[in-house]
N, C-alpha and C positions, 0 to 999 in steps of 0.2 A: 320734081322729086315726091311733093306732097301725095300727086295722083299715085305713085308707085309703091309708095310704102306707108303703112299705119303708125310709123313712128316719126314721121315727119308731118309737121303742121307748118303753113304757110299762111300768111297775112300781107294784104297789100294796104297801106296806109298811106293818105295824101300828106305830104309831108307839112304844106302850107296851112291845112285844116287842123293839125295836130303839133304846134310847137312845143309843148312840152315834151312830147316823144322825142323830136328833133334834138333836143338838149339833152335829155337823158342818155340817148345813144349816139350822140355826138356826129350826127348825120352830115356829112360833108359833101355829099354826091347823091344823083341819083341815077340808077336805083342802087340802093344799098341793101345789103341782106346781111343782116345781124343774126348771129349762130347762139344758141343757147343763151339769150338775154346778156349778150356782150363779150362769152367767152371767145369768139371769133368775128370779124367784120369783112366783107368784101365789098368795094365801091366800084360801080360800073360793070357793066355787062361782060362777063368774062367767060372764057372756055369752060366746059362741063368739067373737066379734069381737073383745072383751077380750083372751081369751086369746090368739087369733091376732096380736095387735099386740103384744103382751110378747113373744112366741116371736120375731117378726119384730126387735124391739129386741135381743133377746140375740143373735140372729144377726149383726146390723149392730154390735154392741159387740164381737162376738168375732172377726169378721173384720177388725176395723178393727186388731186390737192385732198 
């Protein structure tokens, strides 16, 4: 998605090299997608539709605050 939209940023982090990030974002599996600094999280490889729904949920919950 980051390649398709200038509004999406993506970073890959090696969990074993950054234990402080693992603790901060409660990483429980790999891959883990953290949306908007924890507003949403997806663990594991999931279908695109599921990921998009989780992003939408995170955006909705963030804008409601």
